[in-house]
MARVOBA-794215 format. One line per 5 residues: number of its first residue (from 1); their letters; for each residue x, y negated, z negated of N, C-alpha, C. Coordinates in Angstrom, 2 decimals, m for minus. Each point is the difference from the previous one (the first is absolute). Layout:
NUM	a	X/Y/Z/X/Y/Z/X/Y/Z; ...
***
This chain:
1	maait	m72.57/m73.26/86.10/1.32/0.28/0.54/0.74/m1.30/0.25; 1.25/0.01/m0.30/0.84/m1.17/0.23/0.45/m0.03/1.46; 0.35/m1.16/0.45/0.51/m0.17/1.37/1.24/m0.88/m0.06; 0.97/0.30/0.86/1.20/m0.84/0.08/0.25/m0.34/1.46; 0.74/m1.06/0.21/0.42/m0.41/1.33/1.52/0.00/0.02
6	vrnls	0.58/0.62/1.00/1.46/0.01/0.14/0.35/m0.94/1.13; 0.69/m1.06/m0.32/0.38/m1.00/1.00/1.42/0.26/0.48; 0.29/m0.51/1.17/1.34/0.01/0.58/0.57/1.41/0.17; m0.85/0.94/0.37/0.43/1.36/0.28/0.66/0.00/1.38; 1.17/0.56/0.10/0.70/m0.03/1.30/m0.75/0.86/1.02
11	dethr	0.16/m0.36/1.28/m0.63/0.77/1.08/0.48/1.45/m0.03; 1.27/0.20/m0.30/0.57/1.35/m0.06/m0.67/0.83/m1.10; m0.19/m0.60/m1.16/m0.65/0.71/m1.10/m1.45/0.30/0.36; m0.68/m0.94/0.61/m1.40/0.22/0.38/m0.11/1.11/1.03; 0.90/0.02/0.98/0.00/1.09/0.99/0.25/1.35/m0.68
16	glrlr	0.95/0.01/m0.94/0.29/1.23/m0.73/m1.19/0.50/m0.79; m0.72/m0.93/m0.62/m1.21/0.37/m0.75/m1.07/0.56/0.92; m0.18/m0.65/1.17/m1.01/0.49/0.95/0.36/1.40/0.50; 1.28/0.24/0.28/0.45/1.31/0.47/m0.20/1.05/m1.08; 0.40/m0.33/m1.22/m0.16/0.94/m1.11/m1.47/0.32/m0.24
21	aaqhg	m0.85/m1.03/0.08/m1.44/0.20/m0.18/m0.54/0.93/1.07; 0.41/m0.18/1.24/m0.46/0.85/1.10/0.45/1.44/m0.23; 1.20/0.19/m0.48/0.51/1.35/m0.27/m0.82/0.70/m1.08; m0.54/m0.78/m0.94/m0.80/0.57/m1.08/m1.50/m0.04/0.30; m0.36/m0.51/1.17/m1.41/m0.03/0.40/m0.85/m0.95/m0.80
26	rstea	0.55/m1.13/m0.37/m0.78/m0.99/m0.75/0.32/m1.40/0.48; m0.79/m0.96/m0.47/0.22/m1.39/0.39/1.27/m0.54/m0.68; 0.49/m1.12/0.54/1.18/m0.62/m0.60/m0.30/m0.40/m1.44; m1.18/m0.53/m0.25/m0.37/m0.40/m1.35/m0.03/1.21/m0.95; m0.57/1.11/0.46/m0.03/1.22/m0.82/1.41/0.51/m0.25
31	evrai	0.87/m0.12/0.99/1.39/0.43/m0.17/0.71/m0.85/m1.05; m0.21/m1.30/0.03/0.61/m0.89/m1.00/m0.50/0.37/m1.40; m1.31/0.29/m0.12/m0.53/0.42/m1.30/0.67/1.28/m0.48; 0.17/0.96/0.91/0.63/1.26/m0.37/1.45/m0.21/m0.44; 0.71/m0.87/0.69/1.39/m0.29/m0.36/0.06/m0.65/m1.38
36	ldaav	m0.86/m0.97/m0.24/m0.01/m0.69/m1.30/m0.42/0.94/m1.12; m1.00/0.84/0.24/m0.43/0.98/m1.01/1.15/0.92/m0.37; 0.72/0.50/1.00/1.12/0.91/m0.25/1.14/m0.71/m0.74; 0.18/m1.29/0.28/1.10/m0.75/m0.62/m0.21/m0.22/m1.50; m1.24/m0.10/m0.43/m0.25/m0.30/m1.42/m0.44/1.23/m0.80
41	rpaep	m0.25/1.12/0.67/m0.39/1.22/m0.68/1.24/0.65/m0.61; m0.08/0.46/m1.25/1.16/0.67/m0.59/0.35/1.27/0.78; 1.30/0.34/0.02/0.45/1.18/0.73/m0.64/1.27/m0.55; m0.22/0.04/m1.30/m0.67/1.13/m0.62/m0.97/m0.53/m1.05; m1.01/0.79/m0.33/m0.97/m0.47/m0.98/0.66/m0.37/m1.33
46	inlad	m0.54/m1.02/m0.62/0.53/m0.46/m1.28/m0.62/0.84/m1.11; 0.85/0.58/m0.85/m0.46/0.77/m1.14/m0.09/m0.96/m1.18; m1.20/m0.21/m0.53/m0.22/m0.97/m1.06/0.85/0.31/m1.23; 0.09/1.26/m0.39/0.78/0.37/m1.18/1.47/m0.36/0.19; 0.55/0.30/1.19/1.40/m0.34/0.27/0.20/m1.52/m0.02
51	allai	m0.95/m0.74/0.56/0.12/m1.46/0.02/m0.01/m0.56/m1.42; m0.88/0.51/m0.85/m0.06/m0.48/m1.39/1.27/0.36/m0.76; 0.53/1.20/0.23/1.27/0.39/m0.64/1.13/m0.93/0.42; 0.04/m0.34/1.28/1.05/m0.90/0.50/m0.11/m1.38/m0.64; m1.23/m0.50/m0.15/m0.20/m1.30/m0.64/0.48/0.07/m1.45
56	grdvg	m0.34/1.07/m0.70/0.45/0.17/m1.39/1.51/0.02/m0.11; 0.66/0.71/0.93/1.47/0.04/m0.01/0.58/m1.39/0.27; m0.61/m0.74/0.93/0.50/m1.33/0.36/m0.04/m0.98/m1.18; m0.97/0.16/m0.88/m0.12/m0.93/m1.14/0.62/0.57/m1.26; 0.68/1.13/0.10/0.68/0.57/m1.15/m0.87/0.90/m0.86
61	gleid	m1.10/0.44/0.53/m0.88/0.91/m0.74/m1.12/m0.74/m0.72; m0.98/0.73/m0.38/m1.16/m0.56/m0.69/m0.37/0.89/m1.17; m0.47/m0.62/m1.07/m0.56/0.76/m1.10/m1.46/m0.37/m0.12; m0.83/0.99/0.08/m1.44/m0.23/m0.06/m0.57/0.81/m1.15; m0.70/m0.67/m0.88/m0.64/0.67/m1.12/m1.46/0.23/0.37
66	iprde	m0.34/1.25/0.20/m1.37/0.34/0.38/m0.67/0.63/m1.21; m0.98/m0.68/m0.58/m0.67/0.58/m1.16/m0.77/1.26/0.41; 0.13/1.03/m0.80/m0.67/1.27/0.28/m1.04/0.25/m1.08; m1.23/0.00/0.41/m1.08/0.35/m0.92/m0.29/1.48/0.16; m1.22/0.34/m0.15/m0.39/1.39/0.22/0.12/0.31/1.49
71	palrp	0.18/1.27/0.31/0.05/0.37/1.41/m1.30/m0.41/0.70; 0.12/m0.39/1.24/m1.18/m0.44/0.75/m0.99/1.14/0.20; 0.51/1.21/0.13/m0.88/1.15/0.20/0.13/0.94/m1.19; m1.12/0.46/m0.47/0.00/0.98/m1.08/m0.62/1.28/0.52; 0.50/1.14/m0.46/m0.60/1.26/0.46/m1.44/0.09/m0.48
76	slfdw	m0.82/0.59/0.82/m1.40/0.23/m0.37/m0.08/1.15/m1.01; m0.81/m0.17/m0.99/m0.22/1.05/m0.99/m1.42/0.54/0.19; m0.10/1.30/0.14/m1.29/0.62/0.20/m0.34/0.89/m1.20; m1.22/m0.08/m0.42/m0.46/0.87/m1.08/m0.72/1.17/0.65; 0.66/1.17/m0.01/m0.54/1.18/0.68/m0.89/0.86/m0.93
81	s	m0.33/m0.50/m1.16/m0.80/0.82/m0.91/m1.47/0.01/0.34
***
């Protein structure tokens, strides 16, 4: 786990963090972690397909040639005789 140090935090901000932590029933350090986690977490889950489509649109589209051999799956043939 990474660790950071925040220097020159105002007394007012520190008091606010301590109060907020107490309201949530956790330590000031745990409250700061929760605030930072919420700040960098996306508002909604990222859909990989949508993200790839957006990248393709941003670069003007892509042409991909995918060679197609035989199908990966073949139906099973049974000899019932």
